[in-house]
C-alpha positions in Angstrom: 11.8 -9.4 13.4 15.4 -8.7 14.5 16.9 -5.3 14.8 19.2 -4.5 11.9 22.6 -5.9 12.7 24.3 -2.8 11.5 22.5 -0.8 14.1 23.8 -1.1 17.7 20.7 -1.8 19.9 22.2 0.4 22.6 21.9 3.4 20.2 18.1 3.2 20.7 18.2 3.2 24.4 18.2 6.4 26.5 21.5 7.0 28.4 19.8 6.3 31.8 19.0 2.8 30.7 22.5 2.1 29.4 23.8 2.2 33.0 24.8 -1.1 34.7 24.7 -3.2 31.6 26.6 -6.0 33.4 24.5 -6.0 36.5 21.5 -8.1 37.1 18.3 -6.5 35.9 16.5 -9.7 37.0 17.7 -10.3 40.5 15.7 -13.5 41.1 17.3 -15.4 38.2 20.5 -13.4 38.0 20.0 -12.2 34.4 22.1 -9.2 33.5 20.7 -6.3 31.6 22.9 -6.9 28.6 21.5 -10.4 28.1 17.9 -9.0 28.1 18.8 -6.3 25.6 20.5 -8.9 23.4 17.4 -11.1 23.6 15.2 -8.2 22.6 17.6 -7.2 19.8 17.4 -10.8 18.5 13.7 -10.7 18.2 12.1 -11.1 21.6 9.4 -8.4 21.4 7.2 -9.4 24.4 7.9 -10.0 28.0 6.9 -13.6 27.5 9.5 -14.0 24.7 12.2 -12.4 26.9 11.2 -14.8 29.7 11.5 -17.8 27.4 15.0 -16.6 26.1 16.5 -15.4 29.4 14.4 -16.6 32.4 14.0 -13.0 33.4 10.7 -12.1 35.1 10.1 -15.6 36.3 10.7 -14.9 40.0 8.8 -12.2 41.8 8.2 -10.3 38.6 9.7 -7.1 40.0 11.7 -6.5 36.7 8.7 -6.8 34.3 8.3 -3.0 34.0 12.0 -2.6 33.2 11.9 -5.3 30.6 8.8 -3.7 29.1 10.6 -0.3 28.9 13.6 -1.9 27.1 11.2 -3.5 24.6 9.5 -0.1 24.0 12.9 1.5 23.4 14.1 -1.1 20.9 10.7 -1.6 19.3 8.7 1.6 19.6 5.0 1.1 19.4 4.8 2.9 16.1 7.5 0.8 14.5 6.9 -2.3 12.3 7.9 -5.5 14.0 
């Protein structure tokens, strides 16, 4: 399920996670944070789905925790998917 298009996905993310949106969150595959957020907002609700859409987390995996945190912010565990 996608996030409501009227809602800006960045509104659901804490200010600290809004920093450096145009910098690589996934350094290994040079995937910028904004692209990962967009993939999540468009329905990628697991790390595997984000990986499929963006190639993030396919290198050393050092960004997995950050991707998981973004998913949790945009799709809180108590929310309906």
